[in-house]
C-alpha positions as CSV (number, residue, x, y, z in Angstrom):
1,M,3.5,-12.8,21.4
2,R,2.1,-10.1,19.0
3,N,-1.6,-10.0,18.3
4,I,-2.2,-10.6,14.6
5,G,-5.6,-12.3,14.7
6,M,-8.2,-11.5,12.1
7,P,-12.0,-11.1,11.9
8,T,-13.6,-14.5,12.0
9,D,-15.6,-13.8,8.8
10,F,-12.4,-13.4,6.9
11,L,-11.2,-17.0,7.7
12,K,-11.0,-19.4,4.8
13,K,-11.5,-23.2,4.6
14,T,-8.8,-23.6,2.0
15,S,-6.1,-21.1,0.9
16,Q,-7.4,-21.0,-2.7
17,N,-5.2,-20.0,-5.7
18,P,-4.2,-17.3,-6.0
19,V,-3.8,-17.1,-2.3
20,L,-2.8,-13.4,-2.1
21,T,-5.3,-11.3,-4.0
22,T,-5.6,-7.7,-2.6
23,I,-2.5,-6.5,-4.3
24,F,-0.4,-8.1,-7.0
25,T,2.5,-10.1,-5.7
26,A,5.1,-12.4,-7.4
27,D,8.4,-14.3,-6.9
28,P,7.4,-15.7,-3.5
29,S,10.3,-16.6,-1.2
30,A,9.0,-18.7,1.7
31,H,10.6,-19.4,5.1
32,V,9.7,-20.8,8.5
33,W,11.2,-18.9,11.4
34,E,11.6,-19.5,15.1
35,D,8.2,-18.1,16.0
36,G,6.6,-21.1,14.2
37,R,4.9,-19.0,11.5
38,I,5.6,-19.3,7.8
39,Y,6.5,-16.1,5.9
40,I,6.4,-15.1,2.2
41,Y,8.7,-12.4,1.0
42,A,7.3,-11.3,-2.3
43,S,8.0,-8.8,-5.0
44,H,5.1,-6.4,-5.7
45,D,3.7,-5.6,-9.2
46,M,2.6,-2.0,-8.8
47,D,-0.8,-1.3,-10.3
48,P,-1.6,0.0,-12.9
49,A,0.9,-2.0,-14.8
50,R,3.7,-0.3,-16.7
51,G,6.1,-3.1,-16.8
52,C,8.7,-4.7,-14.6
53,D,10.5,-1.4,-14.2
54,L,7.7,-0.3,-11.9
55,M,8.0,-3.1,-9.3
56,D,8.4,-1.6,-5.9
57,R,7.3,-1.6,-2.2
58,Y,8.0,-5.1,-0.9
59,H,5.3,-6.6,1.3
60,V,5.6,-9.7,3.6
61,F,2.9,-12.1,4.4
62,S,2.6,-14.7,7.2
63,S,0.5,-17.6,8.3
64,E,0.2,-20.1,11.1
65,D,-2.1,-22.6,9.2
66,M,-1.1,-22.2,5.5
67,V,-4.6,-21.0,4.6
68,N,-5.2,-17.7,6.3
69,W,-2.4,-15.2,5.5
70,V,-1.8,-11.8,7.2
71,D,-0.4,-9.0,5.2
72,E,2.5,-7.8,7.4
73,G,2.8,-4.6,5.5
74,E,5.5,-2.9,3.4
75,I,9.1,-3.4,4.6
76,L,11.2,-1.6,1.9
77,R,10.8,0.6,-1.2
78,S,13.2,2.1,-3.7
79,D,13.0,5.5,-2.0
80,D,14.7,3.8,1.0
81,V,17.8,2.9,-1.1
82,S,20.3,5.7,-1.1
83,W,22.7,4.0,-3.5
84,G,20.0,2.9,-6.0
85,R,18.8,3.9,-9.4
86,P,17.7,7.5,-9.3
87,E,14.5,6.7,-11.1
88,G,13.5,4.1,-8.5
89,G,11.5,1.0,-9.4
90,F,13.2,-2.3,-10.3
91,M,12.7,-3.9,-6.9
92,W,12.7,-7.5,-8.2
93,A,12.6,-11.0,-6.6
94,P,13.9,-11.0,-3.0
95,D,14.9,-13.5,-0.3
96,C,15.4,-13.4,3.4
97,A,17.7,-15.3,5.8
98,F,18.0,-15.5,9.6
99,R,21.2,-15.7,11.6
100,N,22.3,-14.9,15.2
101,G,19.1,-12.9,16.0
102,T,19.1,-10.8,12.8
103,Y,16.9,-11.1,9.7
104,Y,18.7,-10.3,6.4
105,F,16.5,-9.2,3.5
106,Y,18.3,-9.6,0.1
107,Y,17.0,-7.9,-3.0
108,P,18.3,-7.0,-6.5
109,H,18.3,-3.4,-7.5
110,P,20.2,-1.4,-10.1
111,S,22.5,1.4,-9.0
112,G,22.3,3.3,-12.3
113,S,19.9,4.4,-14.9
114,N,21.3,1.8,-17.3
115,W,19.5,-0.7,-15.2
116,N,20.4,-4.1,-16.7
117,D,24.2,-3.4,-16.5
118,T,24.2,-2.1,-13.0
119,W,22.4,-4.7,-10.9
120,K,23.6,-5.1,-7.3
121,M,22.5,-7.3,-4.4
122,G,21.1,-5.0,-1.7
123,V,20.8,-6.0,2.0
124,A,18.4,-4.7,4.6
125,T,18.4,-5.9,8.2
126,S,16.0,-6.1,11.1
127,Q,15.5,-7.8,14.5
128,H,12.0,-8.7,13.4
129,P,10.9,-11.0,10.5
130,A,8.5,-8.6,8.9
131,S,9.1,-5.0,10.1
132,G,11.8,-2.6,11.0
133,F,14.1,-3.3,8.1
134,T,16.9,-0.7,7.4
135,D,19.0,-0.8,4.2
136,Q,22.6,-1.6,4.8
137,G,24.0,-1.1,1.3
138,Y,24.9,-3.9,-1.1
139,I,27.2,-6.9,-1.2
140,E,30.6,-6.0,-2.8
141,G,31.5,-8.3,-5.7
142,L,27.9,-9.2,-6.7
143,G,25.9,-7.9,-9.6
144,G,26.5,-7.0,-13.2
145,F,24.6,-7.7,-16.4
146,A,21.3,-9.5,-15.8
147,M,22.5,-11.0,-12.4
148,I,19.3,-11.0,-10.3
149,D,17.1,-13.2,-8.0
150,P,19.2,-13.7,-4.8
151,C,18.7,-16.8,-2.7
152,V,20.5,-17.5,0.6
153,L,20.7,-20.9,2.2
154,V,21.9,-21.2,5.8
155,D,23.1,-24.8,6.1
156,D,22.8,-27.1,9.1
157,D,26.3,-26.3,10.1
158,G,25.6,-22.5,10.2
159,R,27.5,-21.7,7.0
160,A,25.6,-19.5,4.6
161,Y,25.6,-19.5,0.8
162,M,24.4,-17.0,-1.8
163,Y,23.0,-17.9,-5.2
164,Y,21.8,-15.7,-8.0
165,G,21.7,-15.5,-11.7
166,G,20.1,-14.4,-15.0
167,G,20.8,-14.3,-18.7
168,S,21.5,-18.1,-18.6
169,R,24.2,-17.9,-15.9
170,C,23.8,-19.1,-12.3
171,A,26.5,-18.4,-9.7
172,G,26.9,-19.4,-6.0
173,G,29.4,-18.7,-3.2
174,E,29.8,-18.7,0.5
175,L,29.0,-15.6,2.7
176,N,31.1,-14.5,5.6
177,D,29.6,-14.7,9.1
178,D,28.5,-11.1,8.7
179,M,26.0,-12.2,6.0
180,V,26.8,-9.1,3.9
181,S,30.2,-10.0,2.4
182,L,31.6,-12.8,0.3
183,K,34.0,-15.5,1.6
184,G,36.1,-15.9,-1.5
185,E,34.6,-15.6,-5.0
186,M,31.4,-16.7,-6.6
187,R,31.5,-19.6,-9.1
188,D,29.3,-20.8,-11.8
189,M,26.9,-23.6,-10.9
190,E,27.7,-26.6,-13.1
191,G,25.3,-29.2,-14.4
192,L,22.2,-27.1,-14.8
193,E,20.2,-27.6,-18.0
194,D,18.6,-24.6,-19.8
195,F,19.0,-22.2,-16.8
196,H,17.2,-18.9,-17.2
197,E,16.8,-17.2,-13.8
198,A,15.0,-17.7,-10.4
199,A,17.5,-19.8,-8.5
200,W,16.3,-21.3,-5.3
201,V,18.2,-23.7,-3.1
202,F,16.9,-25.8,-0.3
203,K,18.1,-28.9,1.6
204,R,16.2,-32.1,2.3
205,N,17.9,-35.0,4.2
206,V,21.4,-35.1,2.6
207,L,20.5,-33.6,-0.7
208,Y,20.7,-30.0,-1.9
209,Y,18.1,-29.0,-4.5
210,L,18.6,-26.1,-6.9
211,T,15.3,-25.1,-8.6
212,Y,15.1,-22.5,-11.4
213,S,13.1,-21.3,-14.4
214,D,14.0,-22.3,-17.9
215,N,14.0,-20.6,-21.3
216,L,10.7,-22.0,-22.7
217,D,9.5,-19.1,-24.9
218,N,7.0,-16.9,-23.1
219,L,5.9,-19.6,-20.7
220,N,8.8,-20.6,-18.4
221,R,8.8,-24.0,-16.6
222,M,10.5,-24.8,-13.3
223,R,13.4,-27.3,-13.4
224,Y,15.7,-28.6,-10.7
225,A,19.0,-30.3,-10.1
226,T,20.5,-32.0,-7.0
227,S,23.9,-32.3,-5.3
228,T,25.5,-33.6,-2.1
229,N,27.4,-30.3,-1.9
230,P,25.8,-26.9,-1.5
231,L,27.9,-25.5,-4.4
232,G,27.6,-28.5,-6.7
233,P,28.5,-29.8,-9.2
234,W,24.8,-30.4,-9.8
235,T,23.0,-33.3,-11.5
236,Y,20.0,-32.2,-13.6
237,R,16.8,-34.0,-12.6
238,G,14.0,-32.5,-14.8
239,I,10.9,-30.3,-14.9
240,F,8.7,-30.3,-11.8
241,L,6.4,-27.3,-12.5
242,E,4.8,-26.8,-15.9
243,P,3.8,-23.3,-17.2
244,T,1.4,-21.4,-15.0
245,G,-0.1,-19.4,-17.8
246,C,2.2,-16.5,-17.0
247,S,5.1,-15.3,-19.2
248,T,7.5,-15.7,-16.2
249,S,7.9,-18.5,-13.7
250,H,9.5,-18.1,-10.3
251,G,9.1,-20.0,-7.1
252,S,10.4,-21.4,-3.8
253,V,10.1,-24.6,-1.9
254,A,9.6,-24.8,1.9
255,Q,8.5,-27.3,4.5
256,F,5.9,-26.4,7.1
257,Q,4.3,-28.7,9.7
258,G,5.9,-31.8,8.1
259,Q,4.6,-31.1,4.5
260,W,6.5,-29.6,1.6
261,Y,5.0,-26.8,-0.6
262,M,5.7,-25.1,-3.8
263,F,5.2,-21.3,-3.9
264,Y,4.8,-19.8,-7.3
265,H,2.9,-17.1,-9.2
266,N,0.4,-16.9,-12.1
267,Q,-1.7,-14.2,-13.8
268,A,-5.1,-15.7,-13.1
269,I,-6.6,-12.5,-11.6
270,S,-5.3,-9.9,-14.1
271,D,-4.6,-11.8,-17.3
272,Q,-1.5,-9.6,-17.5
273,G,2.0,-10.9,-17.2
274,N,3.1,-7.8,-15.3
275,L,0.3,-8.1,-12.7
276,R,0.9,-11.5,-11.0
277,S,-0.4,-13.3,-8.0
278,V,1.1,-15.8,-5.5
279,C,-0.1,-19.4,-5.4
280,I,0.7,-22.4,-3.2
281,D,0.4,-26.1,-3.9
282,Q,1.7,-29.3,-2.2
283,L,5.0,-30.7,-3.4
284,F,5.9,-34.4,-3.1
285,F,9.1,-36.4,-3.3
286,N,9.6,-39.9,-4.6
287,E,11.6,-42.5,-2.5
288,D,14.8,-41.7,-4.5
289,G,14.5,-38.0,-3.7
290,T,13.3,-36.8,-7.0
291,I,10.4,-34.4,-7.1
292,Q,7.0,-35.3,-8.5
293,T,5.4,-32.8,-10.9
294,V,3.4,-30.2,-8.9
295,I,-0.3,-30.3,-9.5
296,Q,-1.6,-26.8,-9.8
297,T,-5.0,-26.3,-8.2
298,K,-7.6,-23.6,-7.7
299,E,-8.5,-25.0,-4.3
300,G,-5.0,-24.5,-2.8
301,I,-4.0,-25.8,0.6
302,H,-6.1,-27.2,3.5
303,P,-5.3,-26.0,7.0
304,V,-2.4,-27.7,8.8
305,A,-2.9,-26.0,12.1
306,P,-5.8,-24.2,14.0
307,A,-7.0,-21.0,12.4
308,P,-5.8,-17.8,13.9
309,G,-8.0,-16.3,16.6
310,S,-10.0,-13.2,16.5
311,A,-8.1,-10.0,17.3
312,S,-9.2,-8.5,20.6
313,N,-8.3,-5.0,19.5
314,A,-10.3,-5.0,16.3
315,I,-12.6,-2.1,15.7
316,T,-15.3,-2.2,12.9
317,Y,-16.4,1.0,11.1
318,S,-19.6,0.7,9.1
319,A,-19.7,2.5,5.8
320,E,-23.1,4.1,6.7
321,N,-21.2,6.1,9.4
322,G,-18.6,7.2,6.9
323,T,-18.4,10.5,5.0
324,L,-19.5,10.3,1.4
325,G,-18.3,12.5,-1.5
326,G,-19.3,13.0,-5.1
327,N,-22.2,10.8,-6.2
328,A,-21.6,8.1,-3.6
329,L,-24.8,7.2,-1.8
330,F,-26.2,4.9,0.8
331,V,-28.3,1.9,-0.3
332,T,-30.6,0.3,2.3
333,K,-30.2,-3.5,2.8
334,E,-33.0,-5.7,4.1
335,R,-31.1,-7.6,6.7
336,S,-28.2,-5.4,7.9
337,N,-26.5,-2.0,7.7
338,S,-26.7,0.3,4.7
339,I,-24.1,-0.1,2.1
340,V,-22.3,2.6,0.0
341,S,-22.7,2.5,-3.8
342,H,-21.8,4.7,-6.8
343,L,-18.2,4.8,-5.8
344,Q,-17.1,4.3,-9.4
345,T,-18.3,7.7,-10.5
346,S,-15.7,10.4,-10.9
347,G,-14.9,12.2,-7.6
348,S,-17.0,9.8,-5.5
349,Y,-15.6,8.3,-2.3
350,C,-16.3,6.9,1.1
351,Q,-14.1,8.2,3.9
352,F,-13.6,7.0,7.5
353,D,-12.5,9.7,9.8
354,H,-11.0,9.5,13.3
355,V,-9.9,5.9,12.8
356,D,-8.1,4.6,15.9
357,G,-4.5,3.6,15.3
358,A,-3.9,2.6,18.9
359,E,-0.2,3.3,19.6
360,G,0.5,3.9,16.0
361,G,2.4,1.8,13.5
362,R,1.2,-1.1,11.4
363,A,-2.5,-1.8,11.2
364,A,-4.4,-4.4,9.1
365,I,-7.5,-3.1,7.3
366,Y,-10.1,-5.7,6.5
367,I,-12.7,-4.6,3.9
368,R,-16.2,-6.0,3.4
369,Y,-17.8,-5.4,0.0
370,A,-20.1,-6.7,-2.7
371,T,-19.6,-6.7,-6.5
372,T,-20.6,-8.8,-9.4
373,E,-17.7,-7.7,-11.5
374,R,-14.9,-10.2,-12.1
375,L,-12.2,-7.7,-11.1
376,S,-12.8,-4.2,-9.8
377,K,-10.4,-1.8,-8.1
378,L,-10.5,0.4,-5.1
379,H,-8.1,3.3,-4.6
380,L,-6.8,3.5,-1.1
381,T,-5.7,6.8,0.5
382,V,-4.5,6.9,4.2
383,N,-3.9,10.2,5.9
384,G,-3.6,11.9,2.5
385,D,-1.0,9.4,1.2
386,D,-1.9,7.8,-2.1
387,L,-1.0,4.2,-1.3
388,Y,-2.5,1.4,-3.5
389,L,-5.0,0.2,-5.9
390,L,-6.7,-2.8,-4.3
391,N,-8.2,-5.7,-6.2
392,V,-11.9,-6.3,-5.5
393,L,-12.9,-9.7,-6.8
394,S,-16.4,-10.9,-7.7
395,A,-18.3,-11.8,-4.5
396,G,-22.0,-12.4,-4.3
397,S,-25.0,-10.2,-4.3
398,L,-25.6,-6.8,-2.7
399,E,-27.5,-8.5,0.2
400,D,-24.7,-10.9,0.9
401,A,-21.7,-8.5,0.8
402,V,-19.4,-11.5,1.2
403,G,-16.4,-9.9,-0.6
404,R,-13.3,-9.7,1.5
405,A,-10.0,-7.9,1.0
406,S,-7.2,-6.8,3.4
407,I,-4.2,-4.6,3.4
408,T,-1.7,-3.5,6.1
409,V,-0.7,0.2,6.3
410,P,0.9,2.5,8.8
411,L,-1.4,4.5,11.0
412,K,-0.9,7.4,13.4
413,P,-1.5,7.0,17.1
414,R,-5.0,7.3,18.5
415,H,-8.0,8.6,16.6
416,N,-6.0,10.7,14.2
417,N,-6.4,8.7,11.0
418,C,-8.4,9.2,7.8
419,I,-9.0,6.3,5.4
420,R,-10.6,6.9,2.0
421,F,-11.8,4.5,-0.6
422,T,-12.5,5.6,-4.2
423,A,-13.6,3.0,-6.8
424,V,-11.5,3.1,-10.0
425,S,-13.3,0.5,-12.0
426,G,-16.3,-1.8,-11.6
427,D,-19.5,-1.4,-9.6
428,I,-18.5,-1.8,-6.0
429,Y,-20.7,-1.6,-2.8
430,L,-18.7,-1.0,0.4
431,E,-20.2,-2.3,3.6
432,S,-17.6,-1.8,6.4
433,I,-13.9,-2.0,7.4
434,T,-12.3,-3.5,10.4
435,V,-9.0,-2.1,11.7
436,V,-6.6,-4.3,13.6
437,P,-3.5,-2.5,14.9
438,F,-0.5,-4.7,15.3
439,T,0.7,-5.2,18.9
440,D,4.4,-6.4,19.0
């Protein structure tokens, strides 16, 4: 069993909404796999926002208690797609399926510069749920104008079905055993009312549920329909998720530890529709199988299992032992280590040299900080690679330094890594980082 514990001072009592905050994520596709963990396959709103054309670099997140989520790292980007749009970007809402020992990651991506007319359904595969994915091309016969948002259901009998849609059309069909080709033709899903996009299909007891976003102007809602057949016809049932304050709505439904959950996104952190964040709330069914309206909360979910343990291979690097540049300087705290300030000034940074990457590969970086700003941003560079802007949310006083953020990145083996943080906006004080290499 791989070691993906986390520092104990990063554990939360409730998941809180949004639940994923360090980078902007949207369109969560949730699945429970054979290892007993629940995984979120999300799209990634690149920051700074330019629009939906800039979405790229899929990340996966996992949890064993529904509250504490581990960033599993990046699994695919447009640069990895040889057949894709030459300008890149446009890595929109994905899904993942598991069959016969292989994980299949499905994602929409244009094959040409005229993006909305050239959508295809790409497939990447791996023997692991959140790493090692290699692009395998796209599914012949799928795509075309506005056809996006793949969803794959592997039914109880082992048969697999693909659903996708956009531009007010939803289609579904059966996949062959290879999971990368169609068995027959796709057909329109009949009985849906006001379909826009974001098709998601799941099964509960003998009923199949098809959820989707509607066409409410600038504030989509989530509707659903049911059927006793995986390809319909469908009976429309109503609205179960009201607008989330975001101009788009997209979500998934999954059961974990006996409870059902709704995974969705909002723009509570950024107040921008192109910089979204994943949320989770409970989902309940009535006795007749209909879905109750989801209550959106800020508290999120309570733990349904023991919290993850502390990683035995974690190494903490204090900022006071880092290398400073520009106007960055150390500020002495009364009760603990010094803390780095003035990172927001031009050319200022805090750099950690000779960071241990163990055997090399994925490593989680846990960041401790203080800021009184509602939303600040840290620029992360690893071994000279310009990687991400990280969200730094308001968190207590300088003395407390209770702010927490985490991101998973690739590291080189041994003490050959250099990690640099530069503040982009907001007054941020950096206290330390803890590095946890993944051990598979």
